C-alpha positions as CSV (number, residue, x, y, z in Angstrom):
1,M,-27.3,18.8,29.3
2,F,-27.0,19.4,33.0
3,A,-25.1,16.1,33.3
4,T,-22.7,17.2,30.6
5,L,-22.0,20.5,32.3
6,A,-21.5,18.8,35.7
7,L,-19.0,16.4,34.0
8,V,-17.1,19.3,32.5
9,A,-16.9,21.0,35.9
10,V,-15.6,17.9,37.5
11,L,-13.0,17.4,34.9
12,A,-11.9,21.0,35.1
13,Q,-11.4,20.7,38.8
14,A,-9.5,17.5,38.4
15,A,-7.2,18.8,35.7
16,P,-3.7,19.3,37.1
17,T,-2.5,22.9,37.1
18,A,1.0,23.7,35.8
19,A,3.5,24.3,38.5
20,P,4.8,27.9,38.5
21,S,8.1,28.2,36.8
22,S,11.1,28.8,39.0
23,P,12.8,32.2,38.5
24,D,16.0,32.1,36.5
25,P,18.8,32.3,39.1
26,C,21.0,33.9,36.4
27,A,18.5,36.5,35.3
28,Y,19.8,40.1,35.1
29,D,19.0,43.4,33.6
30,R,20.9,43.1,30.3
31,A,20.3,46.7,29.2
32,A,21.5,48.0,32.5
33,M,24.6,45.8,32.4
34,L,25.6,46.8,28.9
35,A,25.1,50.5,29.8
36,L,27.7,50.4,32.6
37,T,31.0,52.1,32.2
38,P,33.9,49.7,31.6
39,A,35.2,50.4,35.1
40,A,31.9,49.7,36.7
41,F,31.2,46.7,34.6
42,D,34.6,45.1,35.4
43,Q,35.3,46.3,38.9
44,D,32.0,46.6,40.7
45,V,31.7,43.2,42.5
46,E,28.0,44.0,43.3
47,G,26.8,45.3,40.0
48,G,29.0,44.2,37.1
49,W,29.8,40.8,35.5
50,R,31.5,39.6,38.7
51,A,28.2,39.8,40.6
52,L,26.6,37.5,38.1
53,S,29.6,35.1,38.1
54,S,29.4,34.8,41.9
55,R,25.9,33.3,41.7
56,P,25.9,29.5,41.8
57,G,25.7,28.0,38.4
58,C,25.9,31.4,36.6
59,R,29.5,31.4,35.2
60,A,28.3,30.6,31.7
61,A,25.9,33.5,31.8
62,A,28.7,35.7,33.0
63,A,31.0,34.6,30.2
64,D,28.3,35.3,27.7
65,L,27.8,38.7,29.3
66,L,31.5,39.6,29.0
67,E,31.3,38.7,25.3
68,A,28.1,40.7,24.8
69,Y,29.6,43.7,26.5
70,R,32.7,43.6,24.4
71,K,30.7,43.5,21.2
72,A,28.3,46.2,22.4
73,H,31.3,48.5,23.1
74,W,33.5,47.5,20.3
75,G,35.5,50.5,19.1
76,T,35.1,52.5,22.3
77,L,37.0,50.3,24.7
78,T,40.6,51.3,25.4
79,P,43.2,48.6,24.5
80,A,43.6,47.9,28.3
81,E,39.8,47.5,28.7
82,L,39.5,45.3,25.6
83,H,42.3,42.9,26.5
84,L,41.1,42.7,30.1
85,N,37.6,41.7,28.9
86,Y,39.0,39.0,26.7
87,W,41.1,37.7,29.6
88,H,38.2,37.6,32.0
89,E,35.9,35.8,29.6
90,G,38.8,33.3,29.0
91,Q,39.0,32.7,32.7
92,E,35.3,32.1,32.9
93,R,35.4,29.7,30.0
94,A,38.4,27.9,31.6
95,S,36.5,27.5,34.8
96,L,33.7,25.9,32.8
97,D,36.2,23.6,31.2
98,Q,35.4,25.1,27.8
99,R,39.1,24.8,27.0
100,A,38.9,25.2,23.2
101,R,37.0,28.5,23.7
102,A,39.1,29.7,26.7
103,K,42.6,29.4,25.1
104,P,42.3,32.0,22.3
105,L,40.5,34.4,24.7
106,L,43.3,34.1,27.3
107,L,46.0,34.8,24.6
108,A,43.9,37.7,23.4
109,G,44.0,39.0,27.0
110,V,47.7,40.0,26.5
111,N,47.9,43.8,25.9
112,P,50.8,44.4,23.6
113,S,50.5,48.2,24.1
114,A,51.4,47.8,27.8
115,P,54.9,48.7,29.0
116,D,57.4,46.0,28.0
117,A,57.9,44.5,31.4
118,Y,54.2,44.2,32.1
119,A,53.3,42.9,28.6
120,N,56.1,40.4,28.7
121,A,55.2,39.1,32.1
122,F,51.5,38.9,31.3
123,A,52.3,37.1,28.0
124,E,54.2,34.4,29.9
125,Y,51.3,34.1,32.4
126,A,48.9,33.6,29.5
127,I,51.1,31.1,27.7
128,G,51.5,29.2,31.0
129,S,47.7,29.2,31.5
130,V,47.1,27.9,28.0
131,A,49.8,25.2,28.5
132,F,47.9,24.1,31.7
133,L,44.7,23.8,29.7
134,D,46.6,21.8,27.1
135,N,47.9,19.4,29.7
136,D,51.5,20.4,28.6
137,R,53.5,20.4,31.7
138,A,56.8,21.1,29.9
139,A,55.4,24.2,28.3
140,L,53.9,25.3,31.6
141,Q,57.2,24.9,33.4
142,A,59.0,26.8,30.6
143,A,56.5,29.7,30.8
144,R,56.8,29.8,34.6
145,D,60.6,30.0,34.3
146,R,60.5,32.8,31.7
147,L,58.0,34.7,33.9
148,A,60.3,34.4,36.9
149,A,63.1,35.9,34.8
150,V,61.3,39.0,33.7
151,P,63.0,42.0,35.5
152,A,60.8,44.3,37.5
153,P,59.9,47.6,35.8
154,K,61.4,50.8,37.2
155,D,58.0,51.9,38.6
156,W,57.4,48.7,40.4
157,P,58.6,49.8,43.9
158,Q,56.2,52.8,43.9
159,L,53.3,50.7,42.6
160,A,53.9,48.1,45.3
161,A,54.0,50.8,47.9
162,D,50.8,52.3,46.7
163,F,49.1,48.9,46.7
164,R,50.3,48.2,50.3
165,K,49.0,51.6,51.5
166,K,45.6,51.1,49.8
167,F,45.0,47.4,50.5
168,G,47.3,46.6,53.4
169,A,48.8,43.7,51.5
170,E,52.1,42.9,49.6
171,M,52.2,42.7,45.9
172,K,55.2,40.7,44.6
173,W,57.0,40.7,41.3
174,P,56.5,39.0,39.0
175,M,52.8,39.1,39.3
176,N,50.9,35.8,38.8
177,L,54.0,33.6,39.3
178,N,52.3,32.0,42.2
179,V,49.4,31.1,39.9
180,L,51.7,29.2,37.6
181,D,53.3,27.6,40.6
182,H,49.8,26.5,41.7
183,M,49.1,25.1,38.2
184,L,52.3,23.0,38.4
185,A,51.6,21.8,41.9
186,C,48.0,20.9,40.9
187,F,48.7,19.7,37.4
188,G,45.9,17.6,35.9
189,R,43.2,19.1,38.1
190,S,40.6,21.6,37.1
191,Y,41.4,25.2,36.3
192,D,39.6,26.5,39.4
193,E,41.3,23.9,41.7
194,A,44.8,24.8,40.3
195,Y,44.2,28.6,40.4
196,E,43.3,28.3,44.1
197,G,46.3,26.1,44.8
198,C,44.3,22.8,45.1
199,K,42.3,24.3,48.0
200,K,39.0,23.1,46.3
201,K,38.3,19.5,46.7
């Protein structure tokens, strides 16, 4: 009996212990995130979805969070907030090269209730982005040229002046034309590389 107990003790000491699991780098307080106001969820770079997206390897989690937030607040988001949420999830999916999922989200990011000039400009930006994901250079070029032809809205000079005063930077019309130019210059590369103008290697 004593020999048996001794053997059990030896085996217990020799048994390998499971290594402690590493903490999930993409873990976050889901309830707290979903409780944020739309402005805080979208614009707070330290507390909203952007903070999660900025962590290495967590863009998929951020995309899923954007979708979850939209569903949790369905019916209470304004049109602008809803379409912006679609757009940002689409961008995250595009960054992940989830092109089939990204394309309808990007198109859903166009807010038809926005003033005509802004809605028209953003629609061409979205169409151009989808053309890039489709590897359709002709469609991308056509969207870029249509965007360049959209006339500036009447309130643009004041908006640009307010932006300059607040951020100390220039805001040019049409917005996002430079992004489509980057996509043309970096055609065939990843969404992230093209968005940044091929700065990423």
